[in-house]
N, C-alpha and C positions, 0 to 999 in steps of 0.2 A: 651700647654694649649688650650682647645677648647674655642673659642670666643663665647660670648652670641649670636651674630647675626647668626653665623654658626650653633649654637645649635638649635635656633628657626627654621631656615631653614630646618635643618635635620628632626625635628619633623613633620613639615608641609609636607615635601616630603614623609616621611614614611607613614603618614596618607593617602595622596592622592594616592600614589602608591598602597596601599592596597585597598582603597575604590573605585577608579574609575573603575577597572575591574568588581567589583561587581554590579555597577550601569549600566554597559553596557548591551545592549540587548543580550541575549544568547538563541537563539531559537533552542531548541532541545527537546528530550524526556528524562524523568527520567529513565524509564525502557523500552527502545524501543523494538518493535516487531522485531524478526529476519527478515531480508530481504527475500522476497519470490524469487524463481527462476522465471525469467520473460523474455519477449522479447519486442523488439521495432518494430513499423511498418516500411514499406519500405521508407516512406517519412521523417523519423526521421534523423536529422542532423548527429547523431552518426553513423547510418547505412550508410549514404551517404559518410561520410568522413573517415571511417575505414574499415578494412577487415571483420567486423562483418556483418552477414546477418539477414534478418527479420525472417528466419526460425530457427535461433539458440536459444537455451535456455541459458540465461545469468545469471550471478550472480554478486553480489556486494561484495567487491569493484572492480573497473575496469572501465566499466564492462568487464568481461572475459567470454569466452564460457564455459558453464557447460556441455551442451550436443550439439554436432555438429548436424546441421540440417540433414546431411546424415544418422545419426543414427536413425532418426525418419522417414526415407523414403522420406524426403523432398529434392529431388535431384536437384531442380532448384533454381538458384539465385533469381528467381521471386516468389518463394513460400513465404508464410507468415503465421506464427503461429497465431491463433486467440484465442483459449481457451486452458487452461492448468490446470490440476488438478491431485493430487495424490488421492488415493482411500478413505482415511479417514475411513478405516475399523474399526469397533467397536465403532464408534461415536454414542452415545445414542440418541434416538429420543427425549429425554426429556432434554438433555443438552442445557442450554441457551448460546447463542453466539451473537456477533455483526458481521455485514458483513463488510469485507474489500473490497474495490473496487477502480477502477480508471475510468476515463471518457476520451472522445476524445477531440480534439481541438475545436470543435464547441459547446461543452457543456458549459452552462453558470450558471447552478444551479438555484434553485427557491427561495431560502431564504438567507438572510444574516447570518453571524455567530450567534449562540445562545448567547443572551446577558449575560446570567448567566455564560457561559463558557468564554466569553470575559472578564468579570470582574475577573475571576479566572486566566487569563493569557493565554487563548487558543483562539486566535482571527482568526484562519484560517479555512475556509471551501471551498467548490467548488466555490461558487459565488465569494468569496473574491479572490481566486487564479485565477479565470477566468478574473477578472478585471485587473489582472497584466499579463495576457497572459502567465501563466505558470501552468495551471491546468492539462494538458494531461500527464505529467510524475510524477504526485503526487499520493499518496495513501491516502484514506480517510476511516473512519469507520462510520457506522450508529450510530445514537443516539437512535435507537430503538433496543430492544432485540428480538431475534427469538429463536425458537427451530425448529427442522426439521418438526414439525407440522404446523409452521407458525409464524406470528408476535404475540408478547406478548402485554399485555395491556399498554396503554400510562400512566403509573404511575411510580413514583420513581424520585429521585433527578437526574437532568441532562438529563432526558429522554425527547426527543422531535422529531418531524419529521424533522430531520436535520442531519448534518454530521460534522465531524471535521477531520483535517489533521493528519495523523500519519507517513507519509514519504514524504520528499520533493524530487524534482528532483536532487538537489545538495545543498551544503553549508548549512547544518543544523546540525552541530556537528557530521557529519558522518552518520546521519540518512537519507539516500538518496538512489537514484537509480544509482548513477554515471552517471547521464543523463545531457543533454544540455537543457537549459542554467545552468551553475554552479553558481546559484545565490540564495541568501537568500529568504525565502518566503515573505519578505516585499518589495522586489525590483521589479519594473516593467521590463518586458522583451519586448524589441522592435524588436526581431528577431524571427527566427523559434524555435520550441520546439520539443523535442522527444515526442513520444506517447507510453506509456506502454500498450502493447496489450494483454498480458496474464501474469498470475502469479500463482504460486503454492507453498504453504508453507509445508515443511516437516521437522521433526526433528528426531533424533534418528538414523534411518537406514542410512541416508545420511552422518552422521558424523562418522559412524563406518567403518568397513572394509568389511562388507558383501556386497552382490549384491544390487543395488538400487531397490527400490520398483517399481511396474508397474506405468507407466505414461500415463494418459489419455489426449488426445488433439484433437483439431479441426484445420483445415487449412482454410484460407480465401477463400471465393467463387472465382472461376476461378484460383486458384493456380494450376500451371501445374501438380504438382505431385498428385493431386486428381484423375487424370486419371490412375495412376499406383498404388496407394494405394488400399488395398483390401476393397473398399467401393463402393458406387453408383455414385461417382463423385460429390457429394453435399457438400457444405460448412457447412451443418448441420449434416453430418456424424461424429460420435465420434469414435476415434480410441484408442486402448490401445497398448502400447509397453512394452513387458515383459523384454527386455534387451536393455536398452538405452546406454549401453557401447559399442555397436557395431552396424553396419548396419543390417537391417532385424529385425524380431521379431514383426512386426506390425500386428495387427488383428483389424477387425471391431468390435467395442464394441456394437454399436447400430446405425442403419441407420436413416436417416431423416424420412423415411416413417414409421418406427417402433415407432418413437416419435410422429407421427401425424403431421409432418412438411412437407413443400413442397420442391421440389428439389432445387429451387433457394433461399431458406432460408440460412442464414449464422449465425451459433452460434459463437459469438465473445467473450463470457465470460462463464466460466465453473467451477462448483464446484460439485464434485461427492462424495456421501456417498455409498460405495460399500461393499458388503458382504465379499469380499476377494478372490473370484474365478475368477474375470476378465470376467465374463459372465453376461450380463444384464438380470435381472429378475425384472419386474415391481412391483412385490409384496414385494420384500425385498430390492431392491436397489433404490436410489433416486438421481436424477440429478437436480441441480439448474443451470439455464443458462439464458443468455440474447441474444437477436437477434440483428444483425447489422442493421443499417439504410438500407432501401431498401428491406428488407426481406418481401416477399409478405404475409406471415402469420401474420405480424403485423397489417394488416388491420382489422383483426377480433379479435386479441388477446390483443393489447395494444401498449405500447411505447417501443422504444429501450432502455429506461432507466428503464424499469420494469424487474423484475426477475420472471421467470417462473419455474415451478417444475413438474416433473413427479409424477403421483399418480397411484394406481391400476386402476382407472377409466379413465385416460387420463391426459391432461395437465391443470394446474391451474395457476393463478397468485399467486406467493409466496409473492412478495413485489411490491407495485406500485412505480412509480417515486416519488410521493409525500411522501411516507413513508421514503424515503432516503434523502429528501430535494432537490430533483432534479425536473427539468421541464420535461414535456412530450416530448419536443423536444431534450432533452439531450440523451446521449448514454453511456451505461456502457461498458467498455473495459476489465475489469478484475474482477474476483470474488474470494474471499477467506473468511475464517471465523476465529474468535478467540473466544474461550470460555469466557463468561462474564456474570455474573449475577448482576453486579452493574455498570451501565453505567458511573457514575461520577468517581468511582474508576478507571475504565479502561481508561477513558480519562486522568486522572491525571497520570497514569502510562505510557500510550502509546502515548498520544497526543503531537504534536509539540507545545511547549509553551515557554513563557518567564520566566525563573526561574534562580535564582542565583545558581551557581554550588557549590556542596559539603557542604557549610555551612547550617545547619538545620534551620536557621531563615526563617520565612515565607515570609519576605519582604526584599528587598535589603538594607533597612535602618538598618536591624538587622546586616548585614555584616559591614556596616559603623560603628555601635556601637562597634563591635568586633575590628575593625581597630583602633578606638580611644583608646580602652583598651590596645591594643598592643603598641600604641604610648606612652601611659602613662607609661607602664612598661619600654619602651625604655628610656623615660625621666629620670626615677629614676636611671637607669644604667649610663646614660650620666652624671647626676649630681654627682654621686659618683666618676666617673672618673675625673670630674672637680675638686672635692675636693682633690683627691689624687695628681693631677698635679699642684695645686695652689702653 
């Protein structure tokens, strides 16, 4: 026979065992964006402590090498990838998107997390993560929409000159870069941190069996292999590799001079919309890019946290630092895009937030209510057992 005290204890234990995990913080994304292919800079703890190099294209989980640096013509251990992009051929000039980006270790952000998004359970942005010393290996999305023609009006729910986090460096339900430190976005980091230097998202071709699509890239200024790649030796030269599965195959896509940049400029973030032939044509192809700190052209163009674009008539500012919720002294390290015509919906799908898993209730207390119901059903079954054994 089940004693009443044990019966009551069993019900309490059942309710708590069900409810406590639901009330715990679970920082992840409902429908996370696929991890881009990416690289770390030479000062990243992961590069220093492992056989990985700053010229390797990496993938999550791991990280593991997706493209060996030698296959990109980066033959020195001192080379560093700066910008990375697939061609995005066929991407309409009118498709709305938000910008995916990363920042460097010195970036602090300009604004705190959007209060409306915090209330909805999305409390992380560049400034918040910088305060915890873990911003450089995170990915964020803009809260402003863009088309290839430029920024869209500041209207719509959830739209603001700000950003929110979509990928952590580690420990966010698998939505991370397999980077160091492997901590939650709520935990302060007292040590060194990896720096995501480049990123390129591609679907379809890369998961099939066919040859990989052409890859566009830049190398950091003074990387030794800039002297042997088919360019002008500038960190603002953009290369294209038509066969990343083996060494060789690199071509100069566009030189710094053809872009109107100076030899000592350094393109450290890259997003290309290309016609598909791998040959730059200013009238039909478009390049979005950011310049690294110390690039001489920034003196007349803007901030290392701004995004610039090619146009038939020259270079223009595509997005200012303020448009992205960044400070003029910040620096963008990675550029990508994700189609999005509803910012709030995209944040709810892709943003790192605090949500109860699986259960459709909007609040954790809905999960607790479900647990109480389960406990009640359990109590009925236990009472029946008590009657039978009395």
